[in-house]
C-alpha positions as CSV (number, residue, x, y, z in Angstrom):
1,M,195.4,0.6,-68.5
2,L,193.0,1.6,-71.2
3,L,189.8,-0.5,-71.8
4,R,191.0,-1.7,-75.5
5,D,194.0,-3.5,-73.4
6,E,191.3,-5.1,-70.6
7,V,189.5,-6.3,-73.9
8,Q,192.6,-7.9,-75.1
9,L,193.1,-9.4,-71.6
10,L,190.1,-10.8,-71.5
11,R,190.1,-11.9,-75.2
12,N,192.9,-14.3,-74.3
13,I,191.4,-16.5,-71.4
14,P,189.5,-18.9,-73.1
15,Y,186.3,-18.3,-71.9
16,F,185.8,-15.2,-73.7
17,K,187.9,-16.1,-76.8
18,H,184.7,-16.2,-79.3
19,V,182.4,-13.7,-77.2
20,D,181.7,-10.4,-79.3
21,P,184.1,-7.4,-78.9
22,C,181.9,-4.8,-77.9
23,K,180.6,-7.6,-75.2
24,L,183.9,-7.7,-74.0
25,K,183.9,-3.9,-74.1
26,L,180.8,-4.1,-71.6
27,L,182.6,-6.6,-69.3
28,A,185.7,-4.6,-69.3
29,F,184.1,-1.4,-69.0
30,A,182.0,-3.2,-66.0
31,S,184.6,-4.6,-64.4
32,Q,186.2,-3.1,-61.8
33,R,190.0,-3.3,-61.4
34,A,191.6,-5.0,-57.7
35,T,195.3,-5.6,-56.3
36,Y,195.8,-8.2,-53.2
37,N,198.8,-8.6,-51.4
38,T,200.2,-11.8,-50.9
39,G,198.3,-13.4,-48.0
40,D,194.9,-11.3,-49.2
41,I,191.6,-12.9,-49.7
42,L,189.9,-12.7,-52.6
43,F,187.1,-14.7,-51.0
44,R,185.8,-16.8,-48.1
45,Q,184.5,-20.7,-48.5
46,G,180.9,-20.4,-47.5
47,D,180.1,-17.0,-48.6
48,G,177.6,-15.8,-51.2
49,G,179.2,-15.6,-54.8
50,D,178.8,-11.9,-55.9
51,A,181.5,-11.6,-58.6
52,A,184.2,-13.7,-60.8
53,Y,187.8,-12.9,-60.7
54,V,190.1,-12.4,-64.2
55,I,193.3,-12.8,-63.1
56,L,195.3,-10.8,-65.3
57,S,198.8,-11.1,-62.8
58,G,199.9,-13.0,-60.0
59,K,199.0,-16.7,-58.1
60,V,196.3,-17.6,-56.1
61,D,196.1,-20.5,-53.9
62,L,192.2,-22.4,-53.9
63,L,192.3,-23.8,-50.1
64,S,189.4,-25.8,-49.1
65,D,188.2,-26.0,-45.3
66,M,188.5,-29.9,-44.0
67,P,188.2,-31.1,-40.3
68,T,191.6,-31.4,-39.9
69,G,192.2,-27.3,-41.4
70,Q,192.6,-25.5,-44.2
71,V,193.4,-27.2,-47.1
72,R,195.4,-26.1,-50.6
73,I,193.2,-27.9,-53.7
74,G,194.7,-25.6,-56.3
75,E,196.0,-22.7,-57.5
76,A,194.9,-20.3,-60.0
77,D,197.3,-17.9,-62.0
78,S,197.5,-15.4,-65.1
79,K,194.6,-16.0,-67.6
80,S,192.8,-17.8,-64.7
81,I,189.0,-17.1,-64.2
82,I,187.9,-18.1,-60.2
83,G,184.8,-17.6,-58.4
84,E,182.4,-18.2,-61.7
85,M,181.0,-21.5,-60.7
86,S,178.8,-20.1,-57.3
87,L,177.9,-16.9,-60.0
88,L,176.3,-20.2,-62.0
89,C,175.4,-22.6,-60.0
90,Q,174.0,-19.8,-57.6
91,G,175.7,-21.1,-54.4
92,P,178.0,-20.3,-51.7
93,R,181.8,-20.3,-52.2
94,R,182.9,-24.0,-52.7
95,M,186.4,-23.0,-51.8
96,T,188.6,-20.0,-50.4
97,A,190.7,-17.6,-52.7
98,R,194.1,-16.3,-50.9
99,A,196.5,-14.6,-52.7
100,A,199.9,-16.7,-53.5
101,T,202.1,-13.6,-54.7
102,E,200.6,-9.9,-55.7
103,V,197.8,-10.7,-57.8
104,E,196.4,-8.0,-60.3
105,T,192.5,-8.7,-60.8
106,L,189.1,-7.8,-63.0
107,R,186.4,-7.8,-61.0
108,I,182.9,-8.9,-62.7
109,A,180.0,-8.6,-61.2
110,K,177.3,-11.4,-61.5
111,D,175.3,-9.0,-63.1
112,C,177.0,-8.4,-65.8
113,L,178.3,-11.7,-66.6
114,G,175.3,-12.8,-66.3
115,K,173.9,-10.7,-69.3
116,V,176.7,-11.2,-70.9
117,M,176.0,-15.1,-70.7
118,A,172.4,-14.8,-72.0
119,D,173.6,-13.1,-74.9
120,S,176.6,-16.0,-75.9
121,P,175.5,-18.7,-76.2
122,R,179.0,-19.6,-77.1
123,M,180.7,-18.1,-74.3
124,S,177.9,-20.5,-72.2
125,M,179.5,-23.0,-73.6
126,E,182.6,-22.5,-72.6
127,F,181.8,-21.8,-69.4
128,S,180.0,-25.1,-68.9
129,R,183.0,-27.0,-71.0
130,A,185.7,-25.2,-68.7
131,L,184.1,-25.9,-65.3
132,A,182.8,-29.5,-66.3
133,E,186.9,-29.8,-66.8
134,R,188.0,-28.2,-63.6
135,L,185.6,-29.8,-61.5
136,R,186.5,-32.7,-62.5
137,A,190.5,-32.4,-61.7
138,M,189.4,-30.8,-58.4
139,T,187.3,-33.8,-57.3
140,T,190.4,-36.1,-58.2
141,E,192.5,-33.4,-56.3
142,L,190.4,-33.7,-53.0
143,D,189.8,-37.6,-53.3
144,T,193.7,-37.3,-53.1
145,V,194.0,-34.8,-50.3
146,R,191.2,-37.1,-48.3
147,L,192.8,-40.7,-49.1
148,R,196.5,-38.5,-47.6
149,Q,194.0,-37.6,-44.2
150,L,192.6,-40.9,-44.1
151,S,196.0,-42.4,-44.2
152,L,197.1,-40.3,-41.9
153,V,194.5,-40.5,-39.2
154,D,194.5,-45.1,-39.3
């Protein structure tokens, strides 16, 4: 795939739609394309965050380790970005990402994403907004899962 095609793919992702084209070129150039087979792990809960992943194609299951085992708490598909929360919060990954189908990604290293965000306040605002929305949705989903587990235990 050509660099301009990767730039266009990034532009189609809400996080990046207001980013200067030159900065998108930098992100696309510095990112690594990776393909994962069904069942492959992109990253594990508890790992340090070293990169974010833009999903170009396929589906990724988002899993959380619970006392009763691993629970699917969500799914990400094309035009999604995953793994960015641990980069921004500088903490361990809060979930495991496992390929539900064959998945093609652009892996954006922490340093590169940080530099572009520092130069793009609008992108930082988009990340903040999207993260807040995702956190709200995942909290609701986790509450539902916990209630289901409690009803199974009682």
